[in-house]
C-alpha positions as CSV (number, residue, x, y, z in Angstrom):
1,M,99.9,126.2,89.5
2,N,102.1,128.8,87.7
3,K,101.8,131.1,90.7
4,R,103.1,128.4,93.0
5,F,106.2,127.9,90.8
6,I,106.8,131.6,90.8
7,L,106.6,131.8,94.6
8,I,109.0,128.9,95.0
9,A,111.4,130.5,92.6
10,V,111.3,133.8,94.5
11,F,111.8,132.0,97.8
12,L,114.8,130.1,96.5
13,L,116.4,133.4,95.4
14,I,116.3,134.8,98.9
15,I,117.3,131.8,100.9
16,K,120.5,131.4,103.0
17,F,122.1,128.1,103.9
18,S,122.5,127.5,107.6
19,N,126.0,127.4,109.1
20,A,125.0,125.4,112.1
21,Q,121.9,123.2,111.9
22,T,122.6,121.9,108.4
23,S,126.4,122.2,108.2
24,K,128.6,119.3,107.1
25,G,129.1,116.8,109.9
26,S,125.9,117.7,111.7
27,Q,123.6,114.8,112.7
28,T,119.9,114.6,113.6
29,V,118.0,112.0,115.6
30,G,114.3,112.2,116.3
31,F,110.9,110.6,115.6
32,Y,107.8,111.2,113.4
33,L,104.1,111.0,113.9
34,G,101.5,110.8,111.2
35,F,97.7,110.8,111.1
36,Q,95.3,110.6,108.1
37,S,91.5,110.4,108.1
38,N,89.1,110.4,105.3
39,S,85.6,109.2,104.4
40,S,84.0,108.1,101.1
41,T,80.5,107.3,99.8
42,Y,80.2,104.1,97.8
43,V,77.5,103.3,95.2
44,P,78.2,99.7,94.1
45,V,76.9,98.8,90.6
46,G,76.6,95.5,88.7
47,T,76.2,93.4,91.9
48,D,74.1,90.3,92.2
49,T,73.1,91.0,95.7
50,T,70.0,92.8,96.9
51,N,69.8,96.4,95.8
52,G,70.0,99.0,98.5
53,P,71.2,102.6,99.3
54,S,74.7,103.8,99.0
55,F,76.9,103.4,102.1
56,T,79.9,105.2,103.6
57,G,83.4,104.1,104.6
58,K,85.8,105.9,107.0
59,N,89.5,105.3,107.2
60,N,91.8,106.3,110.0
61,N,95.6,105.9,109.6
62,F,98.3,106.3,112.3
63,S,102.1,106.1,111.8
64,F,105.1,106.6,114.0
65,G,108.8,105.8,114.2
66,P,112.4,107.0,114.7
67,N,114.6,108.6,112.2
68,Y,118.3,109.6,111.8
69,S,120.3,111.7,109.3
70,Y,123.9,112.8,108.7
71,F,124.9,115.9,106.7
72,V,127.4,114.9,104.0
73,A,127.7,118.5,102.9
74,D,126.3,121.9,103.9
75,G,122.6,121.8,103.4
76,L,122.5,118.1,102.2
77,D,121.8,115.1,104.4
78,I,121.2,111.4,104.0
79,G,119.2,109.4,106.5
80,A,117.0,106.4,107.4
81,S,113.8,105.8,109.2
82,I,111.8,102.9,110.4
83,G,108.1,102.9,111.3
84,L,104.9,101.2,112.2
85,V,101.5,102.0,110.6
86,S,98.1,101.0,111.8
87,S,94.9,101.7,109.9
88,T,91.3,100.8,110.2
89,E,88.5,101.2,107.6
90,T,84.9,100.9,108.8
91,N,82.0,100.6,106.4
92,S,78.4,101.3,107.3
93,D,75.9,98.4,107.1
94,N,75.2,97.6,103.4
95,N,73.7,94.8,101.3
96,F,76.5,94.6,98.7
97,G,78.8,92.0,100.3
98,Y,81.4,94.5,101.5
99,P,83.1,93.7,104.8
100,V,82.2,95.9,107.7
101,R,85.8,96.5,108.9
102,Y,89.3,96.2,107.6
103,T,92.5,96.4,109.6
104,N,96.0,97.0,108.2
105,H,99.2,96.6,110.2
106,Q,102.4,97.7,108.4
107,A,106.2,97.8,109.2
108,S,108.3,100.0,107.0
109,A,111.9,101.1,106.4
110,M,113.2,104.1,104.3
111,L,116.4,105.6,103.0
112,Y,116.5,109.2,101.8
113,A,118.6,112.2,100.7
114,R,117.4,115.8,101.3
115,K,118.5,119.2,100.2
116,Y,117.8,122.1,102.6
117,F,116.8,125.7,101.7
118,L,116.6,127.9,104.8
119,L,115.7,131.6,105.4
120,K,117.7,133.2,108.2
121,N,118.8,129.7,109.4
122,K,115.3,129.2,110.9
123,F,112.6,128.4,108.3
124,G,112.5,126.8,104.9
125,I,112.0,123.6,103.0
126,R,113.8,120.4,102.4
127,T,113.3,118.1,99.4
128,G,114.8,115.0,97.9
129,P,114.3,111.4,96.7
130,Y,113.7,108.2,98.8
131,V,113.4,104.5,98.5
132,G,111.5,102.2,100.9
133,Y,110.1,98.8,101.8
134,D,106.8,98.0,103.5
135,K,105.5,94.7,104.9
136,Q,101.7,94.7,105.3
137,S,99.1,92.4,106.9
138,V,95.5,93.0,106.1
139,K,92.4,91.4,107.6
140,S,88.7,92.0,106.9
141,Y,85.8,91.1,109.2
142,D,82.4,89.6,108.3
143,G,79.2,91.5,108.6
144,P,75.8,90.2,109.8
145,S,74.6,89.1,106.4
146,E,75.4,85.8,104.6
147,N,76.5,87.9,101.6
148,F,79.5,89.1,103.5
149,Y,82.9,87.5,103.4
150,S,86.2,87.8,105.0
151,Y,89.8,87.4,103.9
152,N,93.4,87.8,105.1
153,Y,96.5,88.6,103.1
154,S,100.0,90.0,103.3
155,S,102.0,92.1,100.9
156,N,105.5,93.2,100.2
157,D,105.7,96.7,98.8
158,F,108.8,98.4,97.3
159,N,108.5,102.2,96.7
160,A,110.4,105.2,95.5
161,G,109.5,108.8,95.3
162,F,110.2,112.4,96.0
163,K,109.2,114.4,99.1
164,L,108.8,118.1,99.9
165,E,108.7,119.1,103.6
166,L,108.4,122.3,105.6
167,V,111.3,122.8,108.2
168,Y,111.5,125.1,111.2
169,Y,114.3,125.5,113.8
170,P,113.1,127.2,117.0
171,S,116.7,126.8,118.3
172,P,120.1,125.6,116.8
173,K,119.6,122.2,118.5
174,L,115.9,121.5,117.9
175,G,114.0,121.2,114.7
176,F,110.5,120.4,113.4
177,S,109.2,119.4,110.0
178,A,105.8,118.8,108.3
179,N,105.0,117.1,105.0
180,L,103.9,119.3,102.1
181,A,103.8,116.9,99.1
182,N,104.9,113.4,98.2
183,I,105.0,111.7,94.7
184,Q,105.5,107.9,94.9
185,Y,105.8,104.9,92.7
186,Q,105.0,101.5,94.3
187,H,105.4,97.9,93.3
188,S,103.4,95.3,95.4
189,T,103.2,91.6,95.6
190,S,100.5,90.0,97.7
191,K,99.1,86.6,98.7
192,G,96.5,85.3,101.0
193,S,93.1,83.7,101.5
194,N,90.3,84.2,99.0
195,Q,92.6,85.8,96.4
196,L,95.3,84.7,93.9
197,N,98.9,85.8,94.3
198,Q,99.0,89.2,92.7
199,N,101.5,91.8,91.5
200,G,100.7,95.5,91.2
201,D,102.3,98.8,90.2
202,G,101.0,102.3,90.8
203,F,101.8,106.0,91.2
204,S,100.3,108.3,93.8
205,F,100.4,111.9,94.9
206,N,99.7,113.0,98.5
207,G,99.6,116.6,99.8
208,A,99.4,118.0,103.3
209,I,95.7,118.4,102.9
210,S,95.2,114.6,102.7
211,G,97.1,113.8,105.9
212,L,99.5,115.3,108.4
213,Q,103.0,113.9,109.3
214,I,105.2,115.9,111.6
215,S,108.8,115.2,112.8
216,M,110.8,116.5,115.8
217,F,114.5,116.0,115.8
218,Y,117.6,116.9,117.9
219,V,120.7,118.3,116.1
220,F,124.2,117.5,117.3
221,G,127.8,117.5,115.9
222,G,129.0,119.7,113.1
223,K,129.9,123.4,113.5
224,G,127.0,124.0,116.0
């Protein structure tokens, strides 16, 4: 961990701010795409159903949407994005009363501010805080056993956090970015069938290894 901080400190010492892509008055418009996939093995304990072997679950998550930003100062922009997320979790057959499949559809909106650190006006990082809102609709599907159940519910999620992204400009008018890390606090309220109305709070940390989100954007205005 200390080596990472040392490398970041060295990088920040040799950076140069861009006079074109990230100059005051520049604007960007583009879109992002995200994908995340993971699998887990579950070993339920303390159930009243028939004992059986462990089972696996696999989750696939897709996200996409447009984004826009405006540079209020050299190397500092503020922006907004909206998006749609669709995810599906599939569990293998089991005897523990777990639904075979979940689906989650989500609409989101986000406001953010980002500071840019570029090397030779081409490559670098951007980082900053954000606030967002998500509206989710979740459904589960019954399995073949009478022990299985289904439920539907919706939730409203308010979140805030801090992002770190990699940035690359192949030309003064075209840029790409990819997520490196994200720390987030989230407050959720949910209601629906087979569950009481609930509130929840939580913190999460996600790195590039847990999922990929890339963005492509066009630069216009400013000094470029």
